[in-house]
N, C-alpha and C positions, 0 to 999 in steps of 0.2 A: 086424685082421690085415694089411691092406695097409700101414699105417704101420709096424707093428712088424717086418713081413717085408721092408721096404725094397724093394718091388717096382719102384718107379720107373715104374709104369704111369700113363698119362694119365687125366684125368677125376676126380681126387681133390682134396680141399681141402688136405691136409697131406702133407708128405714129410719124411724125415730129410735135413736140409740137408747138402750135400756139394759146394759149388761150389769150395772151395779144396783139395779132395783130402784133407782130414783125415778120420780114421776117423769115420763117423757113429755116433750113439748106438746102443746095442744094445737088444734087446727087454726085457732085464731092467732097463733104465733107465726103464721106463714101467709103469704099471698103471692100470687103470680102476676107480674106486670104484662102489659100487652106484647112486649117483645119476647116473652117467655122466661125472663129472668125471675129468680126466686128470691123473695125478701124474707130473711130470717130475723125475727125481732125478739125471740126469747133468749134468755141468758142463763146464768147460774148453772153452767155445765149441762145444759140440755141441748144435745146436738143431733144432727142427722149423720148417718154413717152408712157405709156399704154393707154392714151386717148389724144384727142386733140379737138379743136374747129371744128365743122362740118359745120356750116353756116358762111361764110366769110363776111356777111353783118355787117357793123359797129354796135356794141352793141348787136349783136346776142348772145344768151346764149346756143344755141344748142351744144351738144358735142357727140363724138363717142368714144367707147372704153370701158375699164373696170376700176373700182375703187374698191379696196379691203377693206372689212369691217369685223368686228368680230374677228380680230386677225389673227395671222399666223407667219410664218418664211419666211423672204425675204432675198435672197442672190444673189450676183453677183460675178463672177470671172473676175478680172480686172488686167491689168498691164499697166504701163506707165513709161516714162523716167523722173525720179525724178529730174535729173539735168536740164532738159529743163524747169521745173516749177520754180525752184529756181532762175533762171536767168530772169524771166519775171516780169514786173511791176504788181502791185495789180489789176489794172483794166482789165488785160488780162484774168482773171479768173483762174480756176484750175480744175483738174479732180474731178468728183463728182458722187456719187450714192445716190439719195435722194428720198423723197416722200412728197407729199402735198395733203391736203384734196381737193377732187373734189368739195366740197361744196363751197369753195372759188374760185378755178381755173375756174369753170364754172359759178360762180355767182348764185348758187342755193339759194332758200329761206332759207334753213337750216343754212346758214352761219350767219344769223341775230342772235345776242345775245338776247334771249328772255327776255322781261322786260325792254330793253334799247331802246333808241330813234331809229327811223328808220334809217338804214344805219350804225348802230353800230354793227360791225360784229366780229366774232372770228373764228379762224381756226388753225389747227395743221400742222406743218412742221416737218419732221424727216430727219436729215442729217446722213445717214448711213456711208458715207465715203466722206470726203473732204480733199484733199491734198492741204492745203492752201499755198498761195504765200509766197515765201522766207522762207519756213520752220517755220512759226509762232509758231509751237509747238516744234521746234527744231528737232534734229535727232531722228529717230526711233519712230516717232509718226505721227498720222494723226487725223483729227478732226471728232468728232461725236457730235450730239446735238439733242434736241427736243425743238421746239419753240411753244408756245401758243401765236399767234398773235391776237390783238384785237383793237377795236376802230373805229372811223370814218377816212376814208382815208385822210391822211395829215392834219388832224384837231386835233384829240385827242393828238397825239404826233407829233409835228411839225418838229422834227428833223429826222423823218423816216416816211415811208408810213403808218405804223401802230405801236402801242405799242407792246411790247412782253415781255413774261416771258420765260426764258430759263434755261438750266442746269447751276449750278454754274460753274465758269470758270475752276476750277481745275478738274471738272468732265467731261470736254469736250474733253480731249485728250485720244486717244487710244494708249497705249504703246505696241510696238511690239518688238520681240527679236532683239538684236543689230546686228545680222548677216542678218537681213531682207533686201532684195533688192526689191524695188517696181517695178523694171524692169522685175521681174518675176510675173507669175500669182499668185494671192492670193484671198481667199474668204472673202468677207465682208458681214456680216449678221446682221439681226435685228429680234429679237424675241418680239412679242407683245401678251400679255396675258390679255384680258379684265377683269375688275373688276366684281364681282358679289355682291349680297346682303350679302354674308357671307365672301368674301375674297377681298383683295385689288388687283388691277390690277398692272401689272409690265411690264417693257421692259428691254431687255439686248442686248447690241451690241456684235458681235463676229468677230474674226479675225482667219481665218483658223481653224474654228470649235471650237475655244477656246474663252471663255468670256473675254471681255476687258472692263475696266471701271466698275463703280458701277451699281448694279441693280437699276433701277428707279421705284419707287413705287408711286401709287396714289390711292385715294379714288374716288368713283363715283362722276361725275359731275351731279348735280341735279338743274341746273339753278341758282347757286349762283351769287351774285353780283360781278362785277369787283373789283379787289383788286390790290394795288400797291406792294404786296408782293407775293412771291412764296408760294402758298397755297397747302395743301395736295391734293386738287382736281384739281390743275392747269392742269395737263396732262390727267385728266380723260375725257376731251373732246374728246380725241382720240377714245374712245370707241363708241362715237356717230357719228363719221365721217368716211369717206371712202377715202383711199389713192390711188393716182396714183403714179406709180414709174417713175423716171426720170433718164436718163444717159446723162451726158454732160461733156465738158472739156473746157479748155481755148484756146485762140488763139495760134497757133503754138505749141500746146501741145497735140499730138496724144494720145488717150487712146484706148486700145484694150480690147474688152469685149468678153470673151469666152463663157459665159453662164449666164443666169439669171433664178433662180428657185424660185418658191413660193410654200410653203406647208401650207395648211389650213385644219383644222378639218372638215370644211364645207364651201361650196361656197354660201350658201343661203343668207348670209348677204352682198355679193358683189353687187355693182350696175353696170348694163350694160346699155348703151345707144345705140340704133340702129335706128337713125332717118331715115335711108334710107328705112326702112320698114313701115314708117307711114307718113301720111300727115302732122301731127303736131309732134313737138318734145315731146318725153316722156322719162323718165328714170324709171326703175323698179327694185325692189328687186328680186333677183333670188329666185325661190321656189324649 
């Protein structure tokens, strides 16, 4: 009832995502099956997320929910009708389990790239599972990726909202066994291990508890200057930001979610925003 009613109250795991002011999904876009699984039928970038905008005033930056920091393992059990996706046009979207930095989603000061002109931001996006339109990765594959977005909105890179550095194309596809049917439940996972002064950070995608694709390595990000190349520190920004998880699908492409699990060594680096408990908006690091 909380989710479908779009209450925006603090203390819940999931919300109708509304950071960009687009109309959130409606109650009729969801239903719960007898086994407790959630059916998401809305598309066109209307997702559920672990956080959302709290204040609906235009330009308001308040948010409510949880953003995960300091690493962890993030997993969702999902099934969908792959044939329905392959017959849809590109603009109708696709099933996805992904994450984005709250620093950008909520417009926090920490999205500013230190040392750059005001409004020159950068932030991380992690695509844990994207079943892209018309099987762009062909049979027995789905999409994974990490993006470091940066620049001034529609200024630095005029062909997109922001510039980005992503995984090389050949490293974006997760290969699955040829007998795999996406119509059945499968686990889609993402492991994030932050860098330290002595060791590199890394990430690994998983399918049904087995690693898929290459391990992604990075060195710490220490305020380096923007670069037009994929640098050893490009994805190190992840260690300084905090991810909200998102689930969504395309138009006329129902996606069923049985479970979402998060394992962390510690929750102390997560951000929680509970604006309903304060006169003014605050966010804090958990202690």
